[in-house]
C-alpha positions, -999 to +999 in steps of 0.1 A: -152+231+282-133+255+305-119+242+338-132+270+360-119+256+392-083+254+380-086+287+363-096+302+397-064+286+411-043+301+383-058+335+387-051+336+424-016+322+421-005+346+394-021+376+411-004+368+444+029+363+426+026+397+410+019+413+443+049+396+460+073+406+433+066+443+438+061+442+476+089+462+493+086+440+525+092+408+504+122+424+488+136+435+521+132+399+535+151+383+507+179+406+499+215+399+510+222+434+523+200+462+538+212+486+512+205+463+482+179+473+457+176+508+471+191+527+441+175+529+407+193+504+385+184+484+355+182+453+378+156+459+404+143+432+427+115+424+403+137+424+372+163+401+389+137+377+400+122+375+364+156+372+348+164+341+370+129+326+363+138+327+327+170+307+334+183+305+299+207+280+281+218+308+259+248+331+265+241+357+293+250+386+270+226+375+243+198+369+268+204+403+284+197+421+251+166+401+243+152+404+278+154+442+281+142+445+246+111+425+255+106+448+285+106+478+262+138+492+279+167+484+257+200+485+276+228+478+252+255+487+277+246+460+301+271+432+306+271+398+323+293+414+350+265+438+358+241+409+361+266+390+384+267+421+407+229+424+407+222+388+416+247+389+445+221+412+462+194+386+461+190+355+483+176+322+469+151+321+497+129+345+476+119+316+454+114+292+483+091+317+498+073+325+466+065+288+462+052+286+497+032+318+497+017+316+463+015+281+448+013+259+479-009+282+500-034+284+472-034+248+461-036+232+496-057+257+515-087+235+509-080+197+507-116+191+494-110+213+463-125+195+433-094+198+411-069+186+437-061+150+428-061+126+458-059+089+464-088+077+487-087+112+502-050+112+507-023+134+491+003+111+476+038+124+482+071+109+471+106+115+485+138+110+464+171+126+458+194+130+429+231+139+426+240+170+407+274+178+392+285+215+397+309+238+378+345+231+387+350+259+411+370+257+443+343+275+464+316+251+453+339+222+463+342+236+497+305+243+500+291+210+486+320+185+486+344+170+461+341+138+442+376+123+436+381+106+402+405+079+393+413+053+366+439+026+359+466+052+359+457+067+393+440+098+404+426+118+374+411+149+391+379+158+410+347+178+407+321+194+430+288+177+435+255+184+454+225+164+464+191+176+454+162+161+475+125+170+466+093+161+484+068+159+456+030+156+453+031+131+425-006+133+415-005+171+411+033+172+401+042+199+425+073+201+447+064+207+483+099+210+497+133+212+482+168+206+498+201+213+480+229+200+502+264+187+501+264+154+482+278+135+513+245+142+532+226+109+532+194+107+513+178+090+543+188+119+565+171+143+541+141+120+539+138+122+577+137+161+575+110+158+547+089+137+570+084+167+593+066+184+565+040+157+561+004+163+573-023+138+586-037+134+551-006+123+534+009+090+523+046+089+515+058+066+487+095+056+492+119+036+470+139+007+483+168+029+492+147+041+522+140+006+535+154+007+570+140+004+605+152+039+618+134+058+590+103+038+593+103+042+631+106+080+625+076+079+603+056+059+627+066+081+656+056+112+637+022+098+627+031+096+590+016+070+567+040+054+541+045+027+515+081+016+509+096-008+485+118-034+502+151-050+490+159-086+495+181-096+524+168-068+547+143-082+571+135-118+578+098-113+568+109-097+535+133-126+528+106-151+535+081-134+511+108-132+483+115-169+488+077-178+486+075-158+454+037-154+456+018-123+446-011-110+466+002-119+500-004-095+530+013-102+563+014-080+594+047-084+613+064-068+643+099-054+637+127-045+661+158-025+651+189-043+639+218-044+664+237-016+646+208+008+649+193-001+683+213+025+703+206+053+679+169+045+678+167+044+715+186+076+719+162+095+696+132+082+716+119+062+686+098+031+691+118-001+697+090-021+681+068-013+652+040-032+634+040-030+597+021-048+569+041-064+541+024-068+507+036-087+477+029-074+441+038-090+407+051-065+382+044-068+344+081-080+340+073-110+363+094-096+391+080-098+426+079-066+446+075-065+485+061-033+499+061-023+536+034-001+549+017+011+581-017+011+562-027-019+582-064-022+576-072-047+549-108-035+547-098+001+540-067-007+519-072-040+501-041-059+491-049-056+454-048-017+455-011-015+464+004-022+429-014+008+414-007+029+445+031+023+445+032+028+407+023+065+414+058+069+427+070+071+392+057+106+392+088+118+411+110+102+384+093+122+357+095+153+378+133+150+380+133+144+342+116+177+336+141+195+359+172+180+345+164+175+309+137+199+297+147+227+321+184+218+320+190+222+357+227+214+353+232+245+330+239+269+358+240+307+351+265+315+378+295+300+397+289+310+433+270+287+458+242+314+461+239+315+423+237+278+421+209+278+447+191+306+430+190+286+397+178+254+415+149+270+435+139+292+405+138+261+383+116+243+408+093+272+411+089+274+373+081+237+372+054+241+398+038+270+380+038+250+348+020+221+365-008+246+374-010+264+342-013+233+319-041+217+339-070+232+319-053+223+286-047+187+298-083+183+307-094+194+273-070+171+256-082+141+277-118+149+268-110+153+230-088+123+228-110+099+250-117+077+219-082+076+206-060+046+212-034+068+229-048+098+251-030+131+246-015+154+271+004+187+270+040+185+257+063+198+284+088+210+259+062+233+244+045+244+276+077+253+294+091+273+264+057+291+261+057+300+298+093+313+297+085+333+265+054+349+281+069+353+316+072+390+314+036+395+302+024+371+328+041+386+359+053+421+350+026+437+329-008+453+334-024+428+310-053+410+328-042+375+340-071+358+323-060+371+289-024+359+293-036+325+305-059+322+276-031+328+251-010+303+269-037+276+268-038+280+230-001+273+228-004+244+251-030+228+229-011+233+197+013+204+197+003+177+222+020+144+228+005+110+232+005+089+263+016+053+259+015+038+293+018+002+280+053+010+264+081-005+281+117+005+271+145-016+285+166+003+309+203-001+302+233+021+313+245+040+281+281+041+271+300+073+273+296+079+236+258+074+236+255+097+266+275+124+248+254+119+216+222+123+236+234+155+254+247+170+222+220+161+196+190+146+212+183+163+245+159+192+240+162+218+269+138+248+265+147+285+261 
């Protein structure tokens, strides 16, 4: 059965994207120089955007030949140097704006849309950051910061590193906001910036790295709802609950800022006292988890619902897995700071579009596999490769959107993967050799 509501979303998103990519005003807004993209070249604004969306793991020269061959305009004389000069005319903000004006504007225009996945009427969003190693270039080190390396013999070099922080709708697997900053920028500082993006109908899910009074006070002051996992030895009430080691507890307590944060909290005009609810949950491993939340009403948010609610935060972990593994975020196609940001924001945009495009196929697979022991879902390795392969037809052709989407749905359904939520694989830090073996022989990036 066709998912007509989601197909309407897809039709509108792809149509809007096609329009933006050929809109002169959009081009002028996101070019690095007023003279950029004014002369007739192989790399127009449209072509440059499409080439970046297809962010390949192959050699640039090889991809240039195949790309223009697929366009029907072979350009055997084009070199990677020509591409480097062309991308310098483009600003990464084009992908940021494209995400806002096409994907997000369409998806969240109506919060009552029947295909928008919510929890008790709330959009569940998660905040987390991840460090990303960059190519060893002096300019990138100055832009994003260096990491100094050492061993038993002393200093052994350095490399540039950045911090990627994403605000993600975990039920719909869509990135709402992306920051790519120097690695020395604290993840709590970036989380505070993400909080400004939250709306009245949002609940933020935070990991234990965000368990601090100042950030919680910022959320309360901004009227944001949140659920945050707590570490031991943080607050007296948290310590007491860990010591009692009982699941299903729900305690409302009033907190004050710790001595070292009091002046900063007062200087920012944040509340000096906040009332939070602390809930205990027993994990399948037997470990006790303490969650802090400002969802205070037991009648509206029963204690027993918080285990399943906080488990939804795992969606941001799988989101980062898609970015870093399937889409091979760390395989950058340029060496400048602008080129790095272009790759990052283009990759996030592709991931968001994939989330929308695979929804109808996922619904069909769920219906057809309802009686199976392990329900099926679309394989991201298959869907992302299919989208990149059909990107030119999807966004730069006169072919009706509905026809292209129908072809993609057939590819998505061809080789599904099974869901095994009960499977628990022990987490252990791999040795350097195992990590190398995985990167060389096991990891399966697309395109």
